[in-house]
Backbone as CSV, one residue per row, in Angstrom:
resi,resn,N_x,N_y,N_z,CA_x,CA_y,CA_z,C_x,C_y,C_z
1,MET,0.764,-1.195,0.020,0.001,-0.143,-0.380,1.093,1.436,0.163
2,ASN,1.901,1.691,-0.894,2.803,2.336,-0.808,2.279,3.623,-1.193
3,ASN,2.083,4.661,-0.356,1.513,5.887,-1.503,0.190,5.668,-1.262
4,ALA,-0.666,4.564,-1.127,-2.111,4.880,-1.356,-2.872,5.992,-1.088
5,THR,-3.823,6.087,-1.437,-4.672,7.166,-0.898,-5.527,6.450,-0.077
6,VAL,-6.141,6.739,0.879,-7.054,6.239,1.681,-7.796,7.169,2.372
7,ASP,-9.363,6.597,2.762,-10.389,7.200,3.692,-10.349,6.224,4.926
8,GLY,-10.648,6.931,6.056,-11.017,6.639,7.506,-11.447,7.530,8.602
9,THR,-11.534,7.098,9.538,-12.223,7.851,10.253,-11.035,8.078,11.651
10,VAL,-11.012,9.379,12.341,-10.152,9.386,13.395,-11.177,8.984,14.662
11,THR,-10.553,8.252,15.031,-10.844,7.544,16.595,-10.270,8.177,17.781
12,SER,-9.010,8.816,17.832,-8.467,9.846,19.128,-7.824,10.513,18.791
13,VAL,-7.903,11.962,19.041,-6.517,13.016,18.727,-5.953,13.066,20.149
14,ASN,-4.310,13.229,19.662,-3.370,13.683,20.634,-2.719,15.214,20.549
15,TYR,-3.484,16.024,20.906,-3.295,17.543,20.757,-2.077,17.848,21.265
16,GLU,-1.791,17.321,22.060,-0.018,17.639,22.707,1.173,17.492,21.663
17,GLN,0.894,16.344,21.641,1.716,15.247,20.316,1.212,16.084,19.393
18,GLN,0.474,16.254,18.513,0.337,16.436,17.086,-0.048,15.392,16.387
19,TYR,-0.601,14.779,16.732,-0.876,13.430,16.250,-2.231,13.386,16.440
20,VAL,-2.933,11.723,15.099,-4.158,11.247,15.466,-4.053,9.961,14.936
21,SER,-4.889,9.000,15.625,-5.353,7.593,15.124,-6.571,7.568,14.412
22,ILE,-6.331,6.844,13.235,-7.207,6.736,12.082,-7.548,5.249,12.011
23,GLU,-8.957,5.008,11.794,-9.260,3.495,11.344,-9.739,3.497,9.876
24,TYR,-9.317,2.839,9.179,-9.664,2.686,7.651,-9.505,0.736,7.461
25,LEU,-10.335,0.528,6.416,-10.339,-0.619,5.804,-9.252,-1.187,5.055
26,ASN,-8.563,-2.165,5.133,-7.701,-2.784,4.316,-7.706,-4.354,3.603
27,LYS,-8.702,-4.469,2.759,-8.621,-5.639,2.031,-9.796,-6.181,2.934
28,ASP,-10.965,-5.423,3.616,-11.974,-5.612,4.447,-11.787,-5.631,5.883
29,LYS,-10.714,-5.753,6.273,-10.120,-5.591,7.418,-9.919,-3.829,8.080
30,LYS,-10.466,-4.033,9.097,-9.875,-2.656,10.198,-8.516,-2.886,10.630
31,LYS,-7.954,-1.568,10.199,-6.657,-0.946,10.173,-6.811,0.247,11.316
32,THR,-5.795,0.385,12.131,-5.443,1.560,12.554,-4.201,2.054,12.413
33,ILE,-3.879,3.217,12.180,-2.723,4.259,11.877,-2.776,4.936,12.449
34,THR,-1.955,5.853,12.861,-1.456,7.187,13.215,-0.784,8.289,12.134
35,CYS,-0.903,9.175,12.626,-0.661,10.563,11.818,-0.836,12.008,12.124
36,ARG,0.566,12.405,11.854,1.484,13.962,11.974,0.396,14.708,11.815
37,THR,-0.753,15.543,12.864,-1.552,16.892,12.338,-0.614,18.188,11.849
38,ASN,0.295,18.280,11.945,1.109,19.561,11.738,1.925,19.687,10.712
39,ASN,1.204,19.243,9.651,1.700,19.298,8.535,3.556,19.459,8.059
40,PRO,3.718,17.636,8.368,5.454,17.633,8.494,5.832,17.073,7.154
41,GLU,5.318,17.144,6.385,5.156,15.901,4.710,5.758,17.487,3.794
42,GLY,5.272,18.769,4.729,6.183,19.710,2.956,4.648,20.186,2.516
43,GLN,3.808,20.046,2.599,2.318,20.303,2.239,2.153,21.839,1.809
44,PRO,1.091,22.164,0.912,1.222,23.200,1.001,0.650,24.185,1.732
45,ALA,0.723,25.319,2.446,0.583,25.741,3.811,-1.602,26.185,3.279
46,ARG,-1.717,25.826,4.663,-3.292,26.130,4.572,-3.430,26.221,5.970
47,LYS,-4.663,26.928,5.932,-5.579,26.906,7.758,-5.629,25.844,8.196
48,ALA,-5.011,25.702,9.175,-4.901,24.145,9.862,-6.512,23.967,10.694
49,HIS,-6.645,22.584,10.052,-7.487,22.351,10.897,-7.783,21.535,12.612
50,ARG,-9.007,21.492,13.302,-8.693,21.326,14.421,-9.394,19.826,14.153
51,TYR,-8.345,18.654,14.455,-9.407,17.355,14.347,-9.830,17.118,15.073
52,ARG,-10.998,15.953,15.015,-11.623,16.252,16.370,-12.274,14.526,16.108
53,VAL,-12.460,14.079,16.914,-13.107,12.381,16.592,-14.266,12.220,16.202
54,GLY,-14.237,11.040,14.994,-15.227,11.170,14.019,-15.224,12.240,12.833
55,ASP,-14.217,12.214,12.419,-13.265,12.988,11.446,-13.396,12.006,10.139
56,THR,-14.016,12.270,9.050,-13.624,11.846,8.108,-12.419,12.287,7.291
57,VAL,-11.482,11.574,7.233,-10.214,11.935,6.470,-9.683,11.282,5.479
58,ARG,-8.851,12.039,4.416,-8.603,11.644,3.362,-6.629,11.223,3.472
59,PHE,-5.418,10.091,3.502,-4.734,10.479,3.890,-3.627,9.308,2.916
60,GLN,-2.023,9.082,2.797,-1.366,8.598,1.845,-0.526,7.630,3.367
61,ILE,-0.047,6.716,2.556,0.464,5.782,3.727,1.633,5.148,2.728
62,LYS,2.823,4.749,3.514,3.997,4.566,2.961,4.849,3.799,3.967
63,GLY,5.891,3.154,3.517,6.799,2.245,4.294,7.698,3.269,5.245
64,ALA,7.972,2.824,5.991,9.188,3.653,7.111,10.118,2.194,7.739
65,ASP,10.941,2.675,7.784,12.036,1.768,9.132,12.125,0.415,8.187
66,ARG,12.658,1.165,6.543,12.448,-0.122,5.403,11.698,-1.521,5.416
67,GLY,10.321,-0.436,5.769,9.077,-1.188,5.209,8.891,-1.634,6.735
68,LYS,9.523,-1.775,8.001,8.749,-2.617,9.000,7.941,-2.263,9.517
69,ARG,7.197,-0.626,8.935,6.292,-0.796,9.728,5.298,0.588,8.727
70,LEU,4.166,0.636,8.546,3.296,1.938,7.708,3.104,2.744,8.803
71,ILE,3.077,4.275,7.643,3.218,5.355,8.597,2.296,6.227,7.622
72,ALA,1.179,6.818,7.787,0.902,7.596,7.187,0.509,9.240,7.409
73,PHE,0.295,10.259,6.035,1.184,11.788,5.350,0.272,11.997,4.795
74,ASN,0.704,13.287,4.762,-0.549,14.267,3.772,-2.037,13.758,4.375
75,LEU,-2.659,14.221,5.565,-3.588,14.320,5.862,-4.856,15.211,5.583
76,GLN,-5.418,15.203,5.071,-6.456,16.185,4.595,-7.998,15.715,5.222
77,TYR,-8.631,16.772,5.741,-10.217,16.790,6.362,-11.373,16.517,5.270
78,LEU,-12.087,15.857,5.512,-13.147,15.649,4.541,-14.391,15.997,4.515
79,TYR,-14.755,15.351,5.984,-16.281,16.145,6.590,-16.747,15.397,7.805
80,ASN,-17.314,15.690,8.730,-17.554,14.726,10.460,-19.290,14.491,10.210
81,THR,-20.050,13.373,10.087,-21.616,13.658,10.712,-21.784,14.175,11.614
82,ALA,-21.145,13.530,12.197,-21.273,13.826,13.741,-21.651,15.671,14.348
83,ILE,-20.773,15.975,13.718,-20.344,17.477,13.950,-21.516,18.050,12.678
84,GLU,-21.737,18.077,12.000,-22.823,18.093,10.996,-24.631,17.848,11.667
85,GLN,-24.698,16.895,12.354,-25.877,16.594,13.263,-25.944,17.827,14.430
86,LEU,-24.675,17.663,14.930,-24.688,18.685,15.947,-25.681,20.241,15.643
87,ILE,-24.452,20.584,14.397,-24.829,21.786,14.172,-26.396,22.260,13.425
88,HIS,-27.090,21.055,13.038,-28.386,21.061,12.179,-29.504,20.904,14.122
89,LYS,-29.097,20.188,14.627,-29.623,20.180,16.216,-29.545,21.359,16.604
90,ALA,-28.793,22.223,16.441,-27.979,23.509,17.675,-29.059,24.619,16.941
91,ALA,-29.604,24.755,15.036,-30.274,25.532,14.795,-31.758,25.334,15.385
92,THR,-32.376,24.406,15.883,-33.546,24.802,16.895,-33.450,24.257,18.007
93,ASP,-32.650,23.965,18.797,-32.382,23.543,20.020,-30.999,23.490,20.188
94,ASN,-30.381,24.516,20.911,-29.281,24.797,21.183,-28.861,24.566,22.340
95,ARG,-28.684,23.248,23.079,-28.786,22.799,24.270,-28.362,21.360,24.424
96,PHE,-27.130,20.829,24.935,-26.064,19.697,25.095,-25.794,19.577,25.621
97,THR,-25.282,18.215,26.664,-24.792,17.684,28.016,-23.775,17.198,27.527
98,GLY,-22.982,17.310,28.096,-21.569,17.036,27.973,-20.110,16.638,29.709
99,TYR,-19.579,16.158,29.092,-18.492,16.601,30.753,-17.109,17.878,30.352
100,LEU,-17.050,18.310,31.447,-15.834,19.054,31.260,-14.573,18.336,31.172
101,LYS,-13.694,18.882,30.180,-12.369,17.867,30.309,-11.151,18.944,30.499
102,ARG,-9.844,18.826,30.840,-9.070,19.650,30.684,-7.727,18.787,29.905
103,VAL,-7.163,19.696,28.991,-6.456,19.219,28.467,-5.096,20.131,28.049
104,ASP,-4.009,19.668,28.318,-3.114,20.407,28.682,-3.775,21.528,29.517
105,ASP,-3.385,22.838,29.378,-4.048,23.798,29.948,-5.304,24.604,29.681
106,ALA,-5.718,23.691,28.858,-7.165,24.385,28.322,-8.021,23.646,29.060
107,LEU,-9.928,24.400,28.858,-10.762,23.080,28.961,-11.309,22.705,27.819
108,PHE,-12.343,21.836,27.836,-12.946,21.176,26.647,-14.145,20.825,27.397
109,VAL,-15.088,21.227,26.708,-16.685,20.170,27.027,-16.476,18.952,25.997
110,LYS,-16.659,17.864,26.620,-16.662,16.833,25.842,-18.097,16.426,25.239
111,GLU,-18.707,16.294,24.775,-20.377,15.788,24.231,-20.637,14.823,24.491
112,ILE,-21.983,14.108,25.167,-21.708,13.079,25.681,-22.375,12.154,24.475
113,GLY,-22.947,12.497,23.514,-23.331,11.614,22.665,-22.371,10.933,21.537
114,SER,-21.456,12.243,20.703,-21.010,12.059,19.879,-19.213,11.791,20.600
115,TYR,-18.877,12.685,21.948,-17.417,12.120,22.290,-16.257,13.333,21.680
116,ILE,-17.278,14.149,20.752,-16.601,15.053,20.879,-15.979,16.595,21.783
117,PHE,-14.958,16.730,21.527,-14.154,17.842,22.243,-14.799,19.893,22.473
118,PHE,-15.326,19.847,22.362,-15.111,21.610,21.803,-14.719,22.525,22.931
119,PRO,-13.822,23.210,22.576,-13.082,24.504,23.348,-14.189,25.170,23.705
120,LEU,-14.028,25.316,25.790,-15.111,26.175,26.382,-14.323,27.290,26.448
121,VAL,-15.922,28.292,26.460,-15.236,29.622,26.463,-16.049,30.429,28.197
122,LEU,-14.900,30.971,28.676,-15.396,31.419,29.247,-14.898,32.873,29.447
123,SER,-16.257,33.833,30.341,-16.048,35.143,30.038,-14.754,35.509,31.498
124,PRO,-14.407,36.970,30.787,-13.027,36.958,31.644,-13.579,37.418,32.818
125,TRP,-14.793,37.406,33.576,-15.657,37.683,34.447,-15.581,36.372,35.275
126,GLU,-15.571,35.888,34.991,-16.654,34.414,35.293,-15.464,33.370,35.933
127,PHE,-15.645,32.858,37.556,-14.757,32.162,38.085,-14.867,30.285,36.890
128,PRO,-13.434,30.265,36.897,-13.510,28.527,36.132,-14.694,27.503,36.909
129,PRO,-14.474,26.360,36.081,-15.048,25.508,36.873,-14.493,24.384,37.840
130,VAL,-15.072,24.928,38.332,-13.399,23.602,39.678,-13.636,22.125,39.399
131,GLU,-12.532,21.408,39.242,-12.043,20.134,38.651,-12.777,19.260,39.319
132,ASN,-12.959,19.194,40.609,-13.917,18.372,41.589,-15.391,18.156,40.739
133,ASN,-15.546,19.015,39.975,-16.871,18.500,39.416,-16.993,17.833,37.833
134,PHE,-16.001,17.906,37.466,-15.555,17.349,36.407,-16.227,15.990,36.169
135,ASN,-16.808,15.350,37.381,-17.024,13.883,36.837,-18.917,14.260,36.778
136,GLU,-19.100,15.516,36.864,-20.585,16.165,36.883,-21.176,16.241,35.618
137,PRO,-22.572,15.993,34.832,-22.948,16.592,33.643,-23.102,18.284,33.852
138,VAL,-23.058,18.901,32.189,-23.032,20.244,32.311,-23.767,20.536,30.904
139,GLU,-24.489,21.603,30.997,-25.444,22.101,29.371,-24.796,23.309,29.501
140,PHE,-24.453,23.002,27.816,-23.900,24.078,27.348,-24.368,24.553,26.371
141,LYS,-23.859,25.555,24.992,-24.221,25.234,24.219,-23.936,25.580,23.179
142,LEU,-23.402,25.411,21.894,-22.579,25.634,20.622,-22.453,27.261,20.298
143,LEU,-21.066,27.751,19.848,-21.017,29.129,19.738,-20.309,28.840,18.183
144,HIS,-20.845,29.969,17.287,-20.204,30.134,15.919,-20.678,28.924,15.151
145,LEU,-21.996,28.776,14.481,-22.899,27.186,14.100,-21.896,27.599,12.513
146,ASP,-21.864,28.809,12.171,-21.668,29.048,10.711,-20.005,28.800,10.552
147,LYS,-19.411,28.603,11.265,-17.565,28.006,11.473,-17.654,26.798,11.732
148,PRO,-18.001,25.314,11.565,-17.780,24.397,11.866,-16.308,24.305,12.233
149,ASN,-14.978,24.248,11.865,-14.274,23.959,12.091,-13.749,25.340,13.646
150,SER,-14.828,26.142,13.657,-13.800,27.202,14.930,-15.253,26.917,16.123
151,LEU,-16.271,25.725,16.086,-17.009,25.528,17.315,-16.217,26.033,18.374
152,THR,-16.785,26.174,19.333,-16.988,26.298,20.884,-18.075,26.316,21.677
153,ALA,-17.907,25.960,23.070,-18.831,25.750,23.676,-18.984,26.878,24.914
154,GLU,-20.521,27.071,25.365,-20.037,28.170,26.263,-21.465,27.178,27.537
155,LEU,-20.712,27.444,28.895,-22.265,26.839,29.707,-22.990,27.331,29.887
156,PHE,-24.125,26.753,29.871,-25.474,27.291,30.681,-25.423,28.478,31.849
157,ILE,-24.805,27.376,32.866,-25.102,28.143,33.950,-23.158,28.222,34.338
158,HIS,-23.473,30.537,34.832,-21.982,31.092,34.996,-22.107,31.383,36.746
159,HIS,-21.108,31.247,37.059,-20.498,31.783,38.187,-19.620,33.029,38.241
160,PHE,-20.551,34.032,37.803,-19.693,35.636,38.185,-19.300,35.817,39.290
161,ILE,-18.498,37.059,38.790,-18.005,37.501,40.305,-18.993,38.428,40.572
162,PRO,-18.849,38.808,41.420,-19.962,40.421,42.401,-20.013,41.331,41.386
163,GLU,-18.905,41.353,41.135,-18.366,42.825,40.299,-19.488,42.994,39.002
164,TYR,-18.938,41.458,38.370,-20.111,41.437,36.721,-21.180,41.626,37.410
165,ARG,-21.721,41.055,38.687,-23.323,41.261,38.433,-23.729,42.625,39.309
166,GLN,-22.764,43.112,39.797,-23.045,44.542,39.648,-23.229,45.335,38.315
167,ALA,-22.455,45.396,37.339,-22.311,45.754,36.219,-23.791,45.483,35.719
168,VAL,-24.203,44.078,35.875,-25.589,44.152,35.142,-26.741,44.853,35.808
169,GLN,-26.064,45.345,36.993,-27.708,46.092,37.745,-27.417,47.227,37.383
170,HIS,-26.015,47.311,37.191,-26.102,49.008,36.426,-26.394,49.578,35.427
171,PHE,-26.063,49.030,34.318,-26.892,48.427,33.214,-28.162,48.553,33.077
172,LYS,-28.858,47.572,33.867,-30.472,47.337,33.711,-30.919,48.684,34.337
173,ASN,-30.906,49.324,34.918,-30.826,50.329,35.778,-30.917,52.184,35.200
174,LYS,-29.398,51.823,34.166,-29.077,53.149,33.792,-28.060,53.585,35.266
175,THR,-27.724,53.241,36.015,-27.049,53.758,36.984,-25.667,54.009,36.702
176,PRO,-25.412,55.423,37.073,-23.841,56.250,36.142,-23.086,55.611,37.445
177,LEU,-22.024,55.515,37.095,-20.716,55.130,38.024,-19.376,55.975,37.464
178,THR,-18.517,56.211,39.218,-17.327,56.423,38.109,-16.430,55.403,38.330
179,ALA,-15.684,56.021,37.129,-14.389,54.939,36.791,-12.857,55.668,36.642
180,THR,-12.071,54.635,36.654,-10.829,55.277,36.250,-10.168,54.796,34.527
181,VAL,-9.569,56.032,33.983,-8.756,55.807,32.939,-7.733,54.602,33.274
182,SER,-7.797,53.855,32.268,-6.684,53.291,32.561,-5.396,52.888,31.230
183,ARG,-6.045,53.044,29.997,-5.654,53.010,28.723,-5.581,54.079,28.122
184,VAL,-4.733,54.602,27.321,-5.364,55.714,26.157,-4.694,55.250,24.942
185,THR,-5.591,54.423,23.982,-4.819,54.215,22.172,-5.380,55.798,21.527
186,SER,-4.608,55.717,20.376,-4.851,56.813,18.807,-6.100,56.451,19.067
187,HIS,-7.108,55.373,19.242,-8.588,55.342,18.772,-9.610,55.581,19.885
188,SER,-9.141,55.084,21.039,-10.142,54.495,21.778,-9.220,54.714,23.176
189,ALA,-10.622,54.927,24.567,-9.520,55.176,26.015,-10.596,53.656,26.338
190,TYR,-9.347,53.287,28.084,-10.467,52.025,28.398,-10.301,52.583,30.213
191,VAL,-11.356,51.844,30.721,-11.488,52.660,32.416,-11.557,51.341,33.133
192,ASP,-11.057,51.437,34.425,-11.473,50.794,35.458,-12.234,50.645,36.084
193,CYS,-13.207,49.735,36.351,-14.339,50.092,37.019,-14.716,48.594,38.074
194,PHE,-15.569,49.214,39.219,-16.222,48.365,40.331,-14.688,47.893,40.707
195,ASN,-14.446,48.464,41.093,-13.117,48.285,41.741,-11.748,47.309,41.558
196,ASN,-12.011,47.987,39.931,-10.547,47.707,39.302,-10.993,46.231,38.877
197,LYS,-11.911,46.061,38.939,-11.927,44.139,38.355,-12.441,44.499,37.018
198,ILE,-13.098,45.419,36.556,-13.412,45.109,35.457,-13.043,46.374,34.461
199,GLN,-12.775,46.137,33.262,-12.272,47.222,32.477,-13.085,46.987,31.326
200,ALA,-13.471,48.688,30.797,-14.609,48.710,29.808,-13.871,49.677,28.714
201,LYS,-14.204,49.405,27.290,-13.950,50.710,26.293,-14.656,51.707,26.484
202,LEU,-14.370,53.046,26.359,-14.777,54.022,26.560,-15.110,54.838,25.699
203,GLN,-16.568,54.741,25.051,-17.065,55.335,23.836,-16.622,56.910,24.348
204,ILE,-15.786,57.848,23.582,-15.828,59.402,23.533,-15.300,59.921,21.849
205,PRO,-15.732,61.390,22.276,-15.423,61.691,21.117,-13.600,62.114,20.446
206,GLY,-13.557,62.171,19.678,-11.939,62.294,18.966,-11.540,63.764,19.761
207,ASP,-11.948,64.904,19.955,-12.140,65.702,20.601,-11.239,65.658,22.034
208,ALA,-12.421,64.973,22.435,-12.338,64.701,23.956,-11.083,63.737,24.208
209,LEU,-11.225,62.966,23.650,-10.000,61.349,23.419,-8.491,62.289,23.859
210,ALA,-8.742,63.687,22.921,-6.994,63.485,23.110,-6.401,64.493,24.047
211,VAL,-7.408,64.931,24.990,-6.902,65.460,26.477,-7.489,64.305,27.628
212,THR,-7.580,63.308,27.410,-7.799,61.853,28.316,-6.323,61.539,28.212
213,LYS,-6.535,61.266,29.910,-5.001,60.726,30.168,-5.640,59.764,31.081
214,VAL,-4.635,58.994,31.372,-4.087,57.688,32.193,-4.355,58.009,33.877
215,GLY,-5.442,57.864,34.599,-5.857,57.885,35.808,-7.150,59.276,35.685
216,ASP,-7.025,59.957,35.189,-8.289,60.687,35.263,-9.928,59.601,35.190
217,GLY,-10.533,60.422,36.191,-11.769,59.738,36.594,-12.883,60.242,36.198
218,VAL,-13.399,59.538,35.819,-14.361,59.851,34.629,-16.533,59.340,35.721
219,SER,-17.242,60.060,35.214,-18.626,59.435,35.388,-18.853,58.779,34.183
220,VAL,-19.610,57.592,34.297,-19.308,57.006,32.452,-20.854,56.527,33.286
221,ILE,-21.809,56.064,32.033,-22.568,54.830,32.153,-22.861,53.607,31.365
222,ILE,-23.276,52.538,31.389,-22.587,51.181,30.375,-23.735,51.324,29.530
223,VAL,-23.436,51.282,28.219,-24.358,51.780,27.362,-24.311,49.416,26.324
224,HIS,-23.455,49.033,26.798,-23.412,47.781,25.957,-22.448,46.381,27.254
225,LEU,-23.536,45.628,26.941,-23.188,44.363,27.598,-23.456,43.260,28.324
226,THR,-22.371,42.554,27.653,-22.539,41.163,27.405,-21.210,40.303,28.240
227,ASN,-21.498,38.996,28.062,-20.562,38.183,29.705,-18.941,38.564,28.727
228,THR,-18.934,38.722,27.846,-17.422,39.009,27.298,-16.853,40.421,26.874
229,ARG,-17.877,41.710,27.056,-17.464,42.808,26.660,-17.950,43.802,27.189
230,ILE,-18.239,44.666,27.805,-18.861,45.823,27.940,-17.919,47.737,27.610
231,VAL,-19.151,48.297,27.587,-18.690,49.436,26.985,-19.357,50.519,27.446
232,VAL,-18.528,51.762,28.450,-19.356,52.787,28.746,-19.407,53.526,27.929
233,GLU,-19.948,55.074,28.468,-20.164,56.441,27.580,-20.111,56.912,28.521
234,LYS,-19.044,58.102,28.255,-18.836,59.354,29.341,-20.253,60.099,29.602
235,ILE,-20.743,60.573,30.628,-22.064,61.257,30.896,-21.126,62.955,31.425
């Protein structure tokens, strides 16, 4: 099977070592082979695919160590039926169950039915999950449904810091607050709010921006708030 082109299915992924295990058929017998995912064969440069369990892939096989073993190379992603099914479900019911997993220093959610890992997105003002709870099922939704290779997960239950909850109340009630300018760029300024626990982008006209300095105290109101971004306006 020297340099043959073969299709197979990814059965496991080692993100740290950058290789995948692939199951494929050879003369009606199931075989398993590993393949590097970091383009070691001088393939044409292209945006890296984040391989997942269940990916259908195409690759080539060649002999190594004087033919004593086979290795795979020139790995190409084709499709992932399980991913497509999850995206289809998410279009009408974007709620899934899974388990939290840590890979190196990154957090993931493993979907309970497909065993697919999705990177977990946390708010900058959210306490990270406690590893003691990793064996408990969690509910999550998928983000970036229009970009299958960039799918991430967000938990339905968040544990925000108290200062973020204060920000939510200020936003709902349109309550002014005092903030301190922490950074000024050529296009915008940023302020520290709520005991310096939250940084927000300050909407400010160009002429006022020119005289804004780090350390200035300003009265502001929150005009935009999500769990990842806060924008305030000078009043």
